MIZAZA-510192 format. One record per residue (C-alpha): residue number from 1; residue in three letters; chain; x, y, z. Coordinates in steps of 0.05 Angstrom, whole numbers, plus 5000, padded with zeros to 4 digits. Layout:
N
R  num  residuo  cadena  east  north    up
R  NUM      ala       A     X      Y     Z
...
END
This chain:
298
R  num  residuo  cadena  east  north    up
R    1      met       A  5191   5996  4020
R    2      asp       A  5215   5940  4061
R    3      ser       A  5193   5883  4020
R    4      asp       A  5202   5869  3944
R    5      glu       A  5119   5857  3953
R    6      ser       A  5087   5921  3941
R    7      asp       A  5024   5933  3980
R    8      phe       A  4988   5962  3922
R    9      tyr       A  4948   5933  3863
R   10      gly       A  4959   5950  3790
R   11      asp       A  5006   5953  3726
R   12      asp       A  5078   5976  3742
R   13      asp       A  5067   6054  3730
R   14      val       A  5003   6055  3773
R   15      val       A  5046   6018  3832
R   16      lys       A  5104   6064  3828
R   17      asp       A  5062   6125  3823
R   18      leu       A  5026   6102  3890
R   19      glu       A  5095   6083  3918
R   20      glu       A  5117   6152  3900
R   21      lys       A  5056   6188  3937
R   22      val       A  5070   6146  4005
R   23      asp       A  5144   6163  3999
R   24      asn       A  5131   6239  3989
R   25      phe       A  5071   6242  4035
R   26      asp       A  5077   6293  4091
R   27      val       A  5047   6260  4159
R   28      asn       A  5063   6328  4199
R   29      lys       A  5024   6364  4144
R   30      trp       A  4966   6319  4142
R   31      trp       A  4961   6334  4219
R   32      gln       A  4959   6405  4214
R   33      asp       A  4911   6403  4164
R   34      his       A  4864   6352  4192
R   35      glu       A  4872   6383  4261
R   36      ala       A  4839   6447  4229
R   37      ala       A  4777   6412  4210
R   38      glu       A  4712   6440  4233
R   39      thr       A  4683   6388  4287
R   40      pro       A  4612   6409  4326
R   41      leu       A  4658   6417  4382
R   42      arg       A  4703   6465  4351
R   43      ile       A  4652   6500  4325
R   44      gln       A  4617   6504  4395
R   45      ala       A  4682   6528  4424
R   46      lys       A  4678   6588  4379
R   47      gly       A  4612   6613  4395
R   48      ile       A  4584   6591  4327
R   49      pro       A  4523   6564  4321
R   50      val       A  4527   6494  4301
R   51      asp       A  4485   6467  4233
R   52      ala       A  4454   6407  4261
R   53      ser       A  4438   6387  4190
R   54      gln       A  4513   6371  4175
R   55      tyr       A  4511   6324  4236
R   56      his       A  4470   6274  4270
R   57      asn       A  4438   6259  4334
R   58      pro       A  4386   6202  4345
R   59      tyr       A  4374   6227  4408
R   60      ala       A  4356   6296  4389
R   61      gly       A  4306   6332  4442
R   62      his       A  4318   6274  4500
R   63      val       A  4335   6310  4561
R   64      tyr       A  4382   6258  4586
R   65      ala       A  4432   6260  4522
R   66      trp       A  4475   6299  4493
R   67      gln       A  4457   6360  4444
R   68      leu       A  4488   6382  4380
R   69      thr       A  4474   6454  4411
R   70      glu       A  4509   6443  4470
R   71      ser       A  4594   6437  4494
R   72      ile       A  4607   6367  4516
R   73      asp       A  4631   6397  4582
R   74      ala       A  4561   6427  4590
R   75      phe       A  4532   6357  4576
R   76      leu       A  4571   6333  4628
R   77      glu       A  4564   6385  4684
R   78      arg       A  4486   6385  4667
R   79      leu       A  4479   6306  4674
R   80      pro       A  4544   6280  4719
R   81      pro       A  4517   6206  4728
R   82      ala       A  4539   6201  4804
R   83      thr       A  4486   6253  4819
R   84      thr       A  4434   6254  4764
R   85      glu       A  4369   6215  4790
R   86      glu       A  4342   6160  4747
R   87      thr       A  4270   6180  4725
R   88      pro       A  4211   6132  4694
R   89      gly       A  4226   6160  4625
R   90      asn       A  4295   6166  4632
R   91      pro       A  4335   6098  4655
R   92      trp       A  4400   6120  4617
R   93      ile       A  4446   6176  4600
R   94      trp       A  4464   6176  4526
R   95      val       A  4516   6216  4484
R   96      cys       A  4527   6197  4407
R   97      asn       A  4579   6200  4349
R   98      pro       A  4556   6257  4310
R   99      tyr       A  4590   6234  4245
R  100      val       A  4550   6168  4241
R  101      lys       A  4477   6180  4214
R  102      arg       A  4424   6126  4256
R  103      lys       A  4350   6126  4253
R  104      ser       A  4326   6167  4308
R  105      lys       A  4312   6135  4376
R  106      asp       A  4231   6156  4373
R  107      glu       A  4225   6123  4302
R  108      ala       A  4263   6057  4328
R  109      glu       A  4237   5993  4321
R  110      asn       A  4268   5970  4388
R  111      gln       A  4215   6021  4421
R  112      gln       A  4162   5962  4415
R  113      val       A  4211   5916  4444
R  114      arg       A  4203   5904  4517
R  115      gly       A  4273   5911  4547
R  116      gly       A  4298   5932  4484
R  117      glu       A  4278   6006  4483
R  118      asp       A  4347   6029  4501
R  119      glu       A  4397   5991  4456
R  120      ala       A  4439   6028  4403
R  121      pro       A  4407   6076  4351
R  122      glu       A  4385   6035  4296
R  123      glu       A  4410   6026  4227
R  124      glu       A  4363   6055  4173
R  125      gly       A  4331   5988  4145
R  126      ala       A  4341   5945  4205
R  127      asp       A  4290   5891  4204
R  128      leu       A  4282   5880  4275
R  129      ala       A  4214   5857  4268
R  130      thr       A  4231   5798  4230
R  131      leu       A  4292   5783  4275
R  132      met       A  4242   5777  4337
R  133      lys       A  4194   5733  4310
R  134      ala       A  4244   5687  4267
R  135      gly       A  4300   5689  4325
R  136      gln       A  4241   5669  4379
R  137      glu       A  4227   5606  4329
R  138      arg       A  4292   5590  4334
R  139      leu       A  4305   5589  4408
R  140      his       A  4234   5546  4406
R  141      phe       A  4260   5496  4367
R  142      ala       A  4328   5487  4399
R  143      ser       A  4289   5486  4467
R  144      ser       A  4244   5425  4445
R  145      phe       A  4305   5393  4422
R  146      ile       A  4338   5406  4487
R  147      asp       A  4284   5376  4527
R  148      gln       A  4288   5312  4481
R  149      phe       A  4356   5303  4506
R  150      arg       A  4334   5314  4580
R  151      lys       A  4291   5252  4583
R  152      pro       A  4308   5192  4634
R  153      gly       A  4350   5140  4609
R  154      leu       A  4401   5184  4566
R  155      ser       A  4471   5184  4589
R  156      asn       A  4495   5247  4617
R  157      ala       A  4553   5257  4583
R  158      his       A  4510   5258  4515
R  159      thr       A  4451   5303  4537
R  160      ile       A  4508   5357  4556
R  161      glu       A  4538   5351  4495
R  162      glu       A  4478   5352  4453
R  163      cys       A  4449   5405  4492
R  164      arg       A  4508   5453  4485
R  165      lys       A  4515   5430  4413
R  166      ala       A  4444   5451  4401
R  167      gly       A  4451   5521  4435
R  168      met       A  4515   5536  4394
R  169      asp       A  4478   5524  4333
R  170      ala       A  4422   5568  4354
R  171      ala       A  4466   5624  4370
R  172      lys       A  4503   5620  4301
R  173      asp       A  4433   5616  4263
R  174      ile       A  4406   5680  4304
R  175      leu       A  4474   5718  4290
R  176      asp       A  4477   5701  4216
R  177      leu       A  4396   5724  4216
R  178      ala       A  4409   5790  4251
R  179      lys       A  4468   5804  4202
R  180      ser       A  4429   5790  4142
R  181      leu       A  4373   5844  4169
R  182      arg       A  4420   5891  4197
R  183      val       A  4410   5882  4265
R  184      thr       A  4483   5889  4276
R  185      cys       A  4493   5929  4336
R  186      gly       A  4533   5907  4402
R  187      lys       A  4563   5943  4454
R  188      trp       A  4627   5932  4502
R  189      met       A  4600   5933  4573
R  190      leu       A  4638   5968  4629
R  191      phe       A  4628   5967  4705
R  192      cys       A  4665   6025  4752
R  193      thr       A  4641   6048  4823
R  194      val       A  4593   6107  4836
R  195      phe       A  4658   6142  4857
R  196      glu       A  4689   6140  4792
R  197      val       A  4635   6141  4751
R  198      asn       A  4636   6215  4728
R  199      asp       A  4711   6207  4714
R  200      val       A  4704   6139  4667
R  201      trp       A  4640   6170  4636
R  202      glu       A  4679   6236  4623
R  203      ser       A  4730   6197  4583
R  204      ile       A  4683   6158  4539
R  205      ala       A  4631   6214  4523
R  206      lys       A  4691   6261  4497
R  207      ala       A  4718   6199  4455
R  208      thr       A  4649   6186  4429
R  209      thr       A  4628   6259  4407
R  210      lys       A  4702   6273  4379
R  211      gly       A  4687   6198  4332
R  212      gln       A  4741   6159  4368
R  213      leu       A  4697   6107  4401
R  214      gly       A  4641   6070  4368
R  215      ile       A  4570   6097  4350
R  216      ala       A  4536   6112  4416
R  217      ala       A  4551   6102  4493
R  218      lys       A  4504   6106  4557
R  219      val       A  4515   6106  4633
R  220      ala       A  4459   6087  4685
R  221      pro       A  4440   6143  4732
R  222      arg       A  4434   6146  4800
R  223      thr       A  4376   6104  4832
R  224      glu       A  4344   6095  4900
R  225      gly       A  4386   6029  4912
R  226      asp       A  4450   6062  4901
R  227      gln       A  4477   6049  4970
R  228      arg       A  4462   5971  4952
R  229      arg       A  4489   5978  4888
R  230      arg       A  4563   5981  4881
R  231      glu       A  4577   5986  4809
R  232      arg       A  4544   6030  4749
R  233      leu       A  4536   6003  4677
R  234      ile       A  4569   6039  4621
R  235      cys       A  4558   6014  4553
R  236      val       A  4600   6033  4490
R  237      tyr       A  4570   6012  4424
R  238      thr       A  4586   5988  4354
R  239      ala       A  4552   5988  4296
R  240      asp       A  4571   5916  4272
R  241      phe       A  4590   5861  4313
R  242      ser       A  4612   5820  4260
R  243      asp       A  4666   5868  4241
R  244      ile       A  4724   5846  4280
R  245      arg       A  4770   5897  4266
R  246      asp       A  4722   5956  4282
R  247      val       A  4704   5913  4353
R  248      thr       A  4774   5909  4365
R  249      ser       A  4795   5977  4353
R  250      val       A  4741   6004  4404
R  251      ala       A  4766   5954  4453
R  252      arg       A  4842   5981  4440
R  253      lys       A  4814   6058  4452
R  254      leu       A  4782   6035  4513
R  255      lys       A  4849   6011  4541
R  256      glu       A  4886   6070  4511
R  257      leu       A  4837   6113  4553
R  258      gly       A  4860   6063  4623
R  259      leu       A  4789   6032  4619
R  260      val       A  4810   5962  4612
R  261      arg       A  4837   5935  4672
R  262      lys       A  4851   5867  4712
R  263      arg       A  4779   5843  4694
R  264      pro       A  4766   5834  4626
R  265      leu       A  4707   5872  4589
R  266      tyr       A  4656   5833  4551
R  267      tyr       A  4622   5850  4486
R  268      lys       A  4543   5826  4474
R  269      pro       A  4505   5832  4409
R  270      asp       A  4443   5874  4415
R  271      ala       A  4409   5816  4377
R  272      tyr       A  4418   5777  4443
R  273      thr       A  4387   5829  4483
R  274      tyr       A  4329   5826  4447
R  275      leu       A  4316   5760  4442
R  276      gly       A  4331   5752  4523
R  277      ile       A  4395   5721  4513
R  278      ala       A  4428   5730  4583
R  279      ser       A  4478   5697  4626
R  280      gly       A  4445   5623  4650
R  281      asn       A  4397   5622  4596
R  282      pro       A  4364   5553  4578
R  283      trp       A  4400   5542  4515
R  284      glu       A  4470   5552  4549
R  285      ile       A  4487   5605  4494
R  286      lys       A  4547   5645  4523
R  287      ala       A  4514   5712  4536
R  288      ser       A  4581   5751  4499
R  289      ile       A  4614   5735  4440
R  290      tyr       A  4679   5774  4460
R  291      asp       A  4719   5789  4511
R  292      thr       A  4785   5841  4513
R  293      arg       A  4830   5791  4539
R  294      ser       A  4827   5741  4473
R  295      leu       A  4827   5800  4432
R  296      leu       A  4878   5851  4460
R  297      gly       A  4920   5802  4501
R  298      lys       A  4931   5806  4575
END
């Protein structure tokens, strides 16, 4: 140990035993054993049918999503985002982390929310209906408060400060409410050109299905307006926007994959999407709560 202070808790015998285990830990052997673990992709590579009951896919049966019964390479070949056409029922292409259990997309409450049908797979027990009702009431209260300060006769500086504070207070209340109701998913948002979208998506899809990124990811397919649309959106979802360590870990992995470049990436909680909190909203709530520059540095 580099310090007299131990990182372990317990009496002297317990601490001594744990420190001995650390000193004797064979990192190389652990990696050899770990690499031998049977994952869905390794099982598929051997030509052995995957027992889907051991893994999870909230998009099972959805044509525009990776299936546990196909290899990731077969999926990428089947649905390359650069040329796969968007359809009315399939505005996104999806992959999931098969090691994280989530509610089936068909059973999710967000299927009842206009504009929220294609957000992250929900956690069991998530109460989206209550978030929608209470969140909208909170935003209405903020709007009423802001309107009072926009009446003639009040100083401009005072009005700006009070309106900004009202929006910040509403944002905090909404995020606290979302956390308590288990509506905690959020996403890192990446934009890439049509010419590079297949390569970027391949990196994200492979890392997600290996359990190295978040709980799911999606990419926008080709649309009729692609000649005018210069960029494609890719979202990488994490389980809990309040888990800063996990959010940062996913951002760091994206950087390792070469996907964090000069322009920072931004992270938005799904709760904001469900409630229609976007850029330029009337409450002056910032649409994202994190960015890679502040979490990872330059």
